GULO-485317 format. One record per residue: residue in three letters; x negated, z negated, y negated of N, C-alpha, C, O, CB in turn; residue number from 1. Coordinates in steps of 0.001 Angstrom, whole numbers, plus 500000, padded with zeros to 6 digits. Each point is the difference from the previous one (the first is absolute). Glycine has a CB too. Example, Ala and Ser with C-alpha at 12.3 -4.5 7.8 and 13.67 -1.06 7.14 Angstrom:
2
  residu      nX      nZ      nY     caX     caZ     caY      cX      cZ      cY      oX      oZ      oY     cbX     cbZ     cbY  num
     ALA  486810  492200  505690  500890  500000  498810  499100  500000  498800  498964  499335  500019  502928  499419  501154    1
     SER  498458  501966  497777  499180  499940  498810  500770  499270  498910  499491  499831  498892  499325  502314  501736    2
This chain:
78
  residu      nX      nZ      nY     caX     caZ     caY      cX      cZ      cY      oX      oZ      oY     cbX     cbZ     cbY  num
     MET  648243  655972  139611  500903  499706  501091  501078  499039  499493  499680  498959  499427  498474  501401  502294    1
     ASP  503122  499983  498487  501069  499112  499535  500243  498876  501013  499411  499989  501080  501650  501934  497670    2
     LYS  499802  497148  500893  500230  498807  500823  500462  500354  501410  499502  499448  500981  501067  499298  496945    3
     LYS  500380  502171  502166  500522  500379  501304  498905  500603  500882  499937  499716  501196  502311  500670  497760    4
     GLU  496905  500431  500462  498895  500600  500755  499023  498932  500482  499503  500071  501124  500736  502035  497534    5
     LYS  499486  496906  500493  499101  498918  500394  500593  499199  501155  499292  499636  500939  499828  500242  496711    6
     ILE  502180  499849  502276  500676  499278  501074  499933  500801  501292  499655  499467  501055  501877  499440  497278    7
     ARG  498798  502370  501578  499976  500880  501182  498596  500031  500607  499848  499897  501217  502011  501514  497801    8
     HIS  497132  498728  500153  498619  500055  500475  499628  498695  500715  499376  500035  501061  500029  501534  497046    9
     PHE  500970  497291  501324  499678  498722  500615  500713  499850  501342  499395  499554  500975  500269  499444  496748   10
     LEU  501617  501371  502335  500727  499926  501263  499380  500908  501048  499919  499637  501174  502163  499822  497571   11
     GLN  497484  501714  500834  499345  500918  500939  498704  499391  500532  499676  500172  501175  501331  501792  497612   12
     GLU  498255  497331  500370  498781  499315  500449  500323  498956  501064  499307  499905  501012  499655  500474  496733   13
     ILE  502086  498843  502025  500410  498996  500985  500338  500668  501327  499540  499570  501057  501331  498954  497101   14
     LEU  499933  502525  501776  500416  500683  501223  498808  500626  500724  499921  499950  501227  502309  500497  497727   15
     THR  496860  500132  500300  498818  500625  500601  499170  498961  500748  499519  500270  501100  500452  501463  497071   16
     ARG  499857  497084  501242  499268  498929  500690  500673  499596  501301  499341  499545  500935  499855  499643  496859   17
     LYS  502112  500981  502262  500759  499654  501202  500035  501158  501003  500609  499885  501064  500781  498553  497554   18
     GLY  497959  502671  501041  499992  501167  500877  501237  500868  499871  500276  500825  500871  498344  497869  500672   19
     ASP  502119  501128  497388  501233  500745  499750  499722  501055  498932  499857  499679  498820  501581  498311  501805   20
     SER  498487  503253  499794  499714  501077  499047  501226  500858  499713  499892  501047  499362  497758  498972  501451   21
     GLU  503501  499548  499651  501237  500743  499779  500396  499937  498524  499869  498955  499362  500873  500552  503003   22
     SER  499732  501596  497105  500394  500037  498589  501308  499229  499807  500699  499687  500963  498149  502553  498739   23
     PHE  501468  497459  499036  501233  499292  499681  500469  500396  498613  499202  500337  499126  500131  497742  502353   24
     ALA  501981  501872  498339  500606  500293  498700  500095  498706  499199  499879  498908  500555  501435  503041  500414   25
     ASP  498901  498178  497741  500075  498826  499127  501120  499043  500386  499908  498802  499731  499159  502592  498454   26
     ASP  501992  499120  502442  501114  499126  500369  500037  499667  501492  500972  499410  500471  500292  501568  497639   27
     ASP  497691  499391  502643  499928  499637  501420  499800  498497  500153  499186  499393  499303  499871  502875  501247   28
     SER  501693  497146  500368  499910  498572  500277  498790  499719  500887  500009  500312  501191  502497  499459  498592   29
     LEU  496462  499642  499633  498779  499709  500755  500092  498657  500721  499458  499855  501096  499240  501495  497252   30
     LEU  501964  497689  501070  500160  498686  500614  501017  500074  501145  499707  499608  501129  499721  499274  496670   31
     LEU  501740  501614  501900  501038  500104  501024  499617  501006  501082  500451  499896  501141  501262  499496  497142   32
     GLY  497465  501568  501357  499518  500988  500966  498849  499486  500851  499527  500704  500893  501194  501058  497537   33
     GLY  498821  497016  501302  498932  499399  500793  498603  500484  499662  499058  499744  500751  502594  500025  501011   34
     ARG  498201  500921  497131  498689  500542  499638  499157  499002  499212  498772  500078  500020  502242  502192  499960   35
     ILE  499638  496790  499324  499289  498896  499349  500635  498696  500468  501148  499977  500443  498266  501451  497518   36
     ASP  499816  497480  501934  500502  498693  500429  499803  498976  498883  499592  500342  498890  499889  500216  503523   37
     SER  500816  498187  497898  499945  498961  498977  498594  499812  499430  499854  499693  498817  502049  499187  502325   38
     LEU  497070  501297  499674  498627  499902  499481  499704  501125  499020  499301  499802  499005  499980  499103  503128   39
     ASN  501251  502269  498152  499826  501120  499077  500721  499737  498687  499530  500408  498938  500259  501154  503005   40
     ILE  501359  497755  498127  500724  499662  498772  499141  499100  499119  499981  500155  498779  502224  500054  502429   41
     LEU  497087  498856  499408  499100  499145  499217  498904  500831  499336  499629  499735  498857  500838  498348  502702   42
     GLU  499013  502918  499150  499006  500907  499411  500596  500742  498813  499354  500162  498966  499536  500102  503273   43
     ILE  502348  500182  497923  500677  500748  498939  500198  499110  498775  499782  500439  498871  501381  500996  502852   44
     VAL  499250  497318  498497  500185  499063  498889  498683  499814  499245  499978  500024  498770  501864  498796  502501   45
     GLY  497060  500995  499469  498691  499855  499364  499628  501226  499195  499467  499885  498896  499839  498621  502950   46
     PHE  500972  502667  498697  499737  501251  499298  500813  500084  498709  499474  500376  498952  500030  500736  503245   47
     LEU  501774  498539  497885  500864  500070  498815  499554  499022  498924  500052  500313  498811  501845  500383  502648   48
     GLU  497663  498115  498957  499497  499019  499041  498756  500521  499293  499878  499897  498779  501057  498254  502631   49
     LYS  498146  502409  499369  498732  500476  499443  500174  501273  499167  499476  500106  498891  499353  498874  503064   50
     GLU  501901  501969  498589  500105  501322  499377  500967  500050  498816  499743  500682  499007  499721  500269  503205   51
     PHE  501666  498309  497905  501053  500112  498993  500328  498685  499304  500877  499965  499138  500034  501890  502190   52
     GLY  498398  497061  499031  500287  498712  499403  501330  499420  500447  500566  499140  499324  498084  501560  498746   53
     TYR  501851  499766  503066  501270  499538  500540  499880  498545  500429  499047  499634  500688  501517  502701  500066   54
     ASP  500393  496832  498848  499992  498577  500342  501212  499695  500871  501129  499950  499511  497662  499467  498335   55
     LEU  500970  500381  503435  501076  499748  500946  500743  498716  499704  501171  499873  500358  497545  501367  501333   56
     SER  500640  497809  497669  500652  498723  499718  501175  500158  499035  500831  499100  499878  496985  499758  500516   57
     GLU  502251  502281  498922  501082  500227  499045  501270  500505  500663  501041  500088  499349  497249  500389  498936   58
     GLN  501643  499862  503020  501153  500547  500695  500152  499347  501362  499041  499465  500558  500680  502705  498226   59
     GLU  501487  497879  501742  500250  499509  501341  499369  500975  501001  500148  501215  499868  502016  497642  499391   60
     PHE  497139  500609  501729  499323  500856  500969  501007  500581  500978  500770  499271  500626  497135  499366  499149   61
     ASP  502079  502673  500346  500842  500716  500962  499140  501086  500630  499607  500941  499311  502542  498585  499373   62
     PRO  497547  500369  502604  499148  500996  500659  500510  501427  499853  499209  500944  500014  500155  497300  501591   63
     ASN  501944  501923  498255  500566  501339  499852  499544  500688  498721  500067  501225  499897  501896  498014  501408   64
     ASN  497572  499981  497713  499483  500589  498761  498680  500739  500220  499537  500724  499119  501594  497452  499607   65
     PHE  498270  501642  502440  498706  500606  500312  500122  501036  501119  499017  500314  500671  499852  497568  498607   66
     ASP  502328  502640  500917  500321  500870  501126  499575  501447  499821  499745  500693  500985  502133  497816  499445   67
     SER  498043  501953  498346  499670  501410  499749  499297  500145  498655  499962  499062  499203  502017  501670  502177   68
     VAL  497479  500426  498383  499375  500284  498704  501035  499790  498896  499705  499396  498969  498686  502272  502091   69
     GLU  502803  498828  499161  501051  499916  498988  500410  498556  499704  500138  499633  498833  500663  502604  501912   70
     THR  499397  496937  500288  500414  498616  499754  498889  499201  499311  500286  499132  499176  501220  500988  502834   71
     ILE  497248  500162  498317  498891  499310  499350  499910  500426  498532  499778  499168  499121  498978  500699  503084   72
     ALA  501417  501426  497536  499965  500499  498619  501123  499371  499185  499792  499628  498846  499201  502545  501938   73
     GLN  502200  497703  499807  501131  499371  499298  499689  498531  499711  500339  499490  498933  501278  502098  502196   74
     LEU  497743  497740  499815  499654  498601  499831  499082  499775  498803  500221  499081  499211  500043  500622  503241   75
     ILE  498714  501126  497412  499056  499784  498889  500570  500506  498664  499511  499623  498935  498580  500580  502700   76
     ARG  502936  500646  498424  500656  500438  498764  500940  498930  499461  500275  499954  498801  499557  502414  501975   77
     SER  500664  496769  500117  501001  498999  499573  499373  498830  499278  500706  499082  499582  500700  501574  502337   78
């Protein structure tokens, strides 16, 4: 499973726990669309730290970086 697939799978797990089974594209806005919230962003940060060794302290925190599969993938590539 590549990085993008892992991110997508994790986001789907979050949404499923929230009772949201609607599909989404890699560039769909989940934060602005109200499908994830700030607590979910903290979950995502923890996942990125554990799964990819991502260190948030190295970058300025911007919630928009966690808005979609694509923005999260770009964040960990940078």
